[in-house]
ZAGUGU-320780 format. One record per residue (C-alpha): residue number from 1; residue in three letters; x, y, z. Coordinates in steps of 0.05 Angstrom, whole numbers, plus 5000, padded with zeros to 4 digits. Layout:
N
{k=NUM; r=ALA; x=X; y=Y; z=Z}
...
% end
This chain:
112
{k=1; r=MET; x=4910; y=4851; z=5343}
{k=2; r=ASP; x=4911; y=4790; z=5297}
{k=3; r=LYS; x=4948; y=4783; z=5231}
{k=4; r=ASN; x=4885; y=4795; z=5189}
{k=5; r=GLU; x=4871; y=4860; z=5226}
{k=6; r=VAL; x=4943; y=4884; z=5216}
{k=7; r=ARG; x=4937; y=4868; z=5142}
{k=8; r=GLN; x=4871; y=4904; z=5137}
{k=9; r=ASN; x=4898; y=4966; z=5173}
{k=10; r=PHE; x=4958; y=4967; z=5126}
{k=11; r=LEU; x=4914; y=4962; z=5064}
{k=12; r=LYS; x=4866; y=5016; z=5088}
{k=13; r=SER; x=4925; y=5062; z=5101}
{k=14; r=LEU; x=4954; y=5046; z=5033}
{k=15; r=ARG; x=4889; y=5062; z=4999}
{k=16; r=VAL; x=4884; y=5129; z=5036}
{k=17; r=ALA; x=4956; y=5146; z=5017}
{k=18; r=ILE; x=4944; y=5127; z=4944}
{k=19; r=ASN; x=4881; y=5170; z=4942}
{k=20; r=ASN; x=4917; y=5229; z=4974}
{k=21; r=THR; x=4973; y=5223; z=4924}
{k=22; r=SER; x=4925; y=5237; z=4868}
{k=23; r=VAL; x=4892; y=5296; z=4904}
{k=24; r=TYR; x=4949; y=5332; z=4940}
{k=25; r=PHE; x=5018; y=5354; z=4921}
{k=26; r=ARG; x=5078; y=5317; z=4950}
{k=27; r=ASP; x=5092; y=5367; z=5007}
{k=28; r=HIS; x=5020; y=5378; z=5027}
{k=29; r=PRO; x=5008; y=5365; z=5102}
{k=30; r=VAL; x=4949; y=5318; z=5089}
{k=31; r=PHE; x=4991; y=5276; z=5042}
{k=32; r=ILE; x=5050; y=5275; z=5090}
{k=33; r=LYS; x=5004; y=5254; z=5148}
{k=34; r=SER; x=4975; y=5196; z=5106}
{k=35; r=VAL; x=5046; y=5172; z=5089}
{k=36; r=GLU; x=5066; y=5176; z=5163}
{k=37; r=ASP; x=5005; y=5134; z=5181}
{k=38; r=LEU; x=5024; y=5084; z=5126}
{k=39; r=LYS; x=5094; y=5080; z=5156}
{k=40; r=LEU; x=5065; y=5064; z=5224}
{k=41; r=LYS; x=5021; y=5009; z=5193}
{k=42; r=ILE; x=5081; y=4980; z=5157}
{k=43; r=ASP; x=5121; y=4979; z=5222}
{k=44; r=SER; x=5062; y=4942; z=5256}
{k=45; r=PHE; x=5060; y=4894; z=5197}
{k=46; r=PHE; x=5134; y=4877; z=5206}
{k=47; r=ALA; x=5127; y=4870; z=5281}
{k=48; r=MET; x=5070; y=4819; z=5275}
{k=49; r=ILE; x=5076; y=4785; z=5207}
{k=50; r=GLY; x=5145; y=4795; z=5178}
{k=51; r=PRO; x=5166; y=4809; z=5106}
{k=52; r=LEU; x=5118; y=4851; z=5065}
{k=53; r=LYS; x=5111; y=4821; z=4996}
{k=54; r=ILE; x=5049; y=4831; z=4955}
{k=55; r=THR; x=5034; y=4801; z=4887}
{k=56; r=VAL; x=4982; y=4839; z=4847}
{k=57; r=LYS; x=4937; y=4796; z=4803}
{k=58; r=ALA; x=4880; y=4820; z=4758}
{k=59; r=ASN; x=4828; y=4808; z=4813}
{k=60; r=SER; x=4866; y=4798; z=4878}
{k=61; r=LEU; x=4925; y=4813; z=4922}
{k=62; r=ILE; x=4968; y=4756; z=4947}
{k=63; r=PHE; x=5006; y=4762; z=5014}
{k=64; r=GLY; x=5053; y=4703; z=5015}
{k=65; r=ASP; x=5007; y=4644; z=5003}
{k=66; r=GLU; x=4943; y=4679; z=5022}
{k=67; r=GLU; x=4899; y=4708; z=4967}
{k=68; r=MET; x=4857; y=4768; z=4985}
{k=69; r=GLN; x=4798; y=4784; z=4940}
{k=70; r=GLY; x=4725; y=4803; z=4941}
{k=71; r=MET; x=4724; y=4862; z=4989}
{k=72; r=ARG; x=4717; y=4931; z=4961}
{k=73; r=LEU; x=4783; y=4951; z=4994}
{k=74; r=TYR; x=4821; y=4897; z=4956}
{k=75; r=LYS; x=4786; y=4914; z=4890}
{k=76; r=GLU; x=4804; y=4987; z=4894}
{k=77; r=ILE; x=4877; y=4974; z=4908}
{k=78; r=VAL; x=4881; y=4919; z=4855}
{k=79; r=GLU; x=4848; y=4963; z=4803}
{k=80; r=PHE; x=4895; y=5020; z=4818}
{k=81; r=LEU; x=4959; y=4978; z=4817}
{k=82; r=HIS; x=4938; y=4931; z=4760}
{k=83; r=THR; x=4922; y=4989; z=4713}
{k=84; r=ARG; x=4991; y=5016; z=4727}
{k=85; r=LYS; x=5022; y=4948; z=4711}
{k=86; r=VAL; x=5048; y=4938; z=4782}
{k=87; r=GLU; x=5058; y=4863; z=4791}
{k=88; r=ASN; x=5096; y=4858; z=4857}
{k=89; r=ILE; x=5109; y=4902; z=4917}
{k=90; r=GLU; x=5163; y=4887; z=4967}
{k=91; r=ILE; x=5174; y=4934; z=5025}
{k=92; r=LYS; x=5235; y=4922; z=5068}
{k=93; r=GLU; x=5240; y=4936; z=5141}
{k=94; r=GLY; x=5267; y=5005; z=5156}
{k=95; r=ILE; x=5235; y=5039; z=5096}
{k=96; r=SER; x=5236; y=5115; z=5105}
{k=97; r=ILE; x=5181; y=5166; z=5096}
{k=98; r=ASP; x=5218; y=5195; z=5036}
{k=99; r=GLU; x=5222; y=5126; z=5003}
{k=100; r=LEU; x=5147; y=5116; z=5014}
{k=101; r=ILE; x=5133; y=5185; z=4984}
{k=102; r=ASN; x=5175; y=5168; z=4923}
{k=103; r=PHE; x=5141; y=5101; z=4915}
{k=104; r=LEU; x=5071; y=5131; z=4920}
{k=105; r=THR; x=5085; y=5189; z=4873}
{k=106; r=LYS; x=5116; y=5142; z=4821}
{k=107; r=VAL; x=5062; y=5090; z=4825}
{k=108; r=SER; x=5009; y=5145; z=4818}
{k=109; r=LEU; x=5036; y=5166; z=4751}
{k=110; r=SER; x=4997; y=5146; z=4689}
{k=111; r=SER; x=5017; y=5079; z=4660}
{k=112; r=LYS; x=5032; y=5114; z=4595}
% end
């Protein structure tokens, strides 16, 4: 697997977890499964790439120095995070499932 594939897998898993946050309650098995998958993708990200820092711009995501834009996947995540006024995401190695659940439930709240 190359770095781009690891990044894509992480973003796809993040999108699924975000979508499930808005559909299912916090303890629902489908939501928990999506968060567990996201955790696996984050662990793969750390193993191959290193620190997970994302900057959210109006039309793109920036991983380090690399700007990601154009694909529908990026647009959906950017739209979701930008409307909630999320500017940066930094995930540290060793993040727990509970911390991911808290992050996803808080970021899914209305920006109001």
